[in-house]
Structure formats: C-alpha cells, structure tokens
N, C-alpha and C positions, 0 to 999 in steps of 0.2 A: 483486585489482588491477584498475583501470579505465584504459582508454587512449583517446585521441583522436589523430586524424592529420589534418594539413593539409599537402597536397603530400608532401614527403619528410621532414617533421618529425613525430616522435612526441611526445606529451605523456602521460606515464605516472603515474598516481596510485596510491600505496600507502596503503590506507585503514585507519584504526583506528575501527571502528564502535562500539567500547565506550568511546571517549574520555570522554565525559559522558553522562548519561542522555538529554538532549535535544539532543545536538549530535554531529557526526561531524568527526573530524579526518583530513586526508589531506596527504601530501607529494607534490609534483609535480616530476618530472625531465623534461628536455627532451633528446631524442635526434635527431641529425641522421644519417640512414642513408647519406647520401652520404659524409660526412667521418668518420663514426664518433665524432663529438665528442658529449659530453653535458654537461649543465648542471643544477645543482640549483636550481629556481626558488624553492622554499620550502614552508612549511606554510601550510595553509588550514583554517579551521573553518566549518562550515555548520550551521544548525539544521534543514536539510532531512533527511529520514529515509531511510536505506538506499541502496542502489546507485543508485536513480533520481535521488536528490538529488545524488550525487557525479557521476554521468554528466552531468547538466544543468550543474552547476557547472564541470566540466572542459571542456565545450563552450564555455562562456562565456569561461573563462580562455584557452583555445586561440586563440579568435577575437580577444580584446582584446589579448593579449600580441603577436600577430602585427601588430596595428595600431599597437603602440608604447606601450601602457599599461604602467607599471612595476609591480613586485611589490606595493608598498605600496598603490597604488590598487586593484589586483585583490583583495588581502587584505582591505582595508576593505569593498569592495563585496560580496564573497562572505559575510563574516561578518555584515554588516548586513541582507542580503536576508531578509525574513521568509517568503518563499514565496508561493504563489498560493492563493487561497481554494478549498477543496475539492480540493486536490492534496496528499494525505497531510498534511491540516491538523490539527494538535493543538489540539483545542478544549476539552479537560478534562485537567487534570494535578494531581490531588490524591492521594487514596489509590489511584486507578486511572487509567488514561488512556483518553480517547476520541478517535479519529481520524476525521475526516470526509473521504471520498474519492469522487471522481467516477467511479472505475473502473466500467465497465459492459459490457465485452466480455471474453470468456474470457481472452485473452492479457494484457489489462490487469489483470484481477482477480488472476491468478497471479503476475504480476510485482509488483504492489503488495503482496501477501501475502508473497512471498519477501523483499522489502526489509524489511517489518516483522519477519519472523522473523529475519533477519540482525541487525537493530538490537536486538531484544529477545528473545534466544535462550532466556532462562530464564523467560519469562512466558507465561501462556496467552493465546491469541488468539481472541476472539469476533468473529465477523462477523455483522452484520445486513445482509442483501442484498435490495435493493429491485428487484424485476423491473418496471421502468416504462418501459423502452425497447422500442419495437415489435419491433425486430430480435431481441430476446431471446425473443420469443414466437413466432418461427418455429422449426419443428422442426429445421432444419439447424443453427442457431445454438444452440438449446436443448441438442442432444446434445454440443456442444463444451464445455459447462459441466461435464460429468461429473467431471473431476478438477482443475478450476480452483481448488477451495477446499482442497486437500489440504495446504497450509501452515497452515491454521487448526486450532484445537482444537474449536471449536464453530461451527455455522452456524445462523442463524435467518432464516426467510424470512417477512416480513410478508405480508399479503393481496395476492394477484395479481389485478388488474382484468383481466377478459377483453377481448381485442381484437376488436371486431366485423369487422375485415377478414380475420381468420384463420378459415379453414374448420375446421381441426382445432384446437380450443381447448386451451391448456395451462394448468393450474391450479396453485396453490401445492403441492399434494400431489405433483404430477408432478415439480416441481423438487426437492422434499424427497427423493423416492424415487430420482431420478437421482443426486443428490449422495451419498446414502447407498450407492448401488451403487458409485460411484467411489471411496469412502473405504475400501472393504474391504481394500485392500492399502496404505493410506496410512501414513506414519510418525507423523503427528500427529493427523489427524482420524479419529474413530471413527464408524461408522454410527449408533450410538446417540446421538451428539451433534449430530445434524442434525434440526432442528425446523421445523415449519410453524407459525407464530404469527400467525393472521389478526387476533387481537384484541391490543390493547396490553397488557392485563392478563396475557395468556399470555406475551408477551415479557418483561414485567417480572418475572414469576414465575421464568422460566428463568434470567434474568440474576441475579436476587437469590439464587437457590439454588446458583449455580455461581461467579460472579465473586468473586475474592478480591483482597486488596491487591496492587497492582503489575500486575494483569492489564491487557490491552489490549482495548478494544472498538473495532471498526472498522465504520463505517457506510458502505456502498457504494450507489451508484445515481445515475442521472442526473436524476431527478425530485425530487419533494417528499419529504424525509426528516425533516421537522421534528418529527413525533411520536416517531420513533426517537431523535432527538437529545435531545428533552426527557426521554424515559424514561431514556436512558443518563446524561445529565448529572445527574439527580436520583436516581440509583440509591442504595439504602441497602444496604450489604454488611456482613456480620458480621466 
C-alpha cells in the first residue's frame, strides 16, 4: 500500500502491480482523521512502473482532488500520462524488455530496482550501469554503491572514464569488485554475475549468453548510454 497526506486527509492506494504486464492498477480511498469518515475515490491505471510510479500518481491525485478535480478527470489524466523520458522508460518490449532510467545515485538505483523487481517478480533483471557522474567517482559515494544493486540478477559495468579531478582514481574493476562483495549475501544477485565490460562486444556477449525471453534489461546512468541502448535493443537471444 502507498499513501499520501494533505493536512489531516489521507489518500491510501491499494496496488495491484500484476494487473497487466505494462501497467499498474490501484484503488484510492480517502480518510479524514478528524471525523473518521472515509470515501472510496475509485480505481486508477498507470503505465508507470512499480512503487515510484504509484507514489508520483498518488501525489498528483491528492493535490488535484483537493483543488476540486473530479474522479473522471483524474482517472483520464493518470491513465493517459506516458511518463517522463529516462524515468523507468520502457523503450523495448518484444521478446524481452529494455528500460532506460536516469538513476545515478545509490538510493535511486536501489529504489528503481526494487520497483522493477516488484513489477516483474518472475523475470531476471540485468543492469547496465554507466558510471559517468563525477560524484560516483568519489570514494565516499563509491562505497555506498556496495549493496545498491542487490535487487538485480546481473550487473554489467561499461568502461569507466577516469576523472582528472580525483586524486585516487576509481576504475571499472573497482566497481565490479565492490558490487561483487556486496552481493555475497544478496537474495538475487550472485557475485559471479557481476561483470566489467569495457568493450561493447563483451557486453553483448554476456547479454546474449544469459538473457532469456521476458527478461528485463535496465540501462542506468546520467550521461551517454546510446551504445548500451543500441546493443540491448538489437540483442539476439535464443
């Protein structure tokens, strides 16, 4: 369940993440904690993925309902909103799925992968993580990444460009080894499924040898991810 609060009014969403493969359905009830009265606002359907999509939708519903918008208007708005580019954006949906996401901080990575895991609990999740934000190349932030990927089944790290401003340089193998160490007690991710793939052909090989029908490939990073997108979108799987 997900809730939002505006003054003394609570909006509570009961969510069915498995409603349809590419959409989520949730029912919203309104509670007044002063009068103990409740009202069923109705069902909503969104193409946004996971808890993040429901939370954002519920925030919009809470605000607009308080401003006087009726259920039909809210329902149409939520169901027709396609989402934002690179925010859990589904860019390929044929024999397998490819999701493009901007997540680039430890907490956002974990939150995004948790949402994907909730939405697709029976599918393997592959992450291609681009380390292209300077903050991720700092030792302090680097160490926070240790368990951020533990909701994934595989993690691939493309080439990491050194940051000339950093005294202590961090390379792709450093990220690989850190995530491997964090995966030792993980439920989904195995240390043996964390790869450093500085060359596109290496990334393609790992994906083609492991991705199966209905699996999910998530491409993360705040910079240029076009090569990874091209490899994922054109992947040939058995």
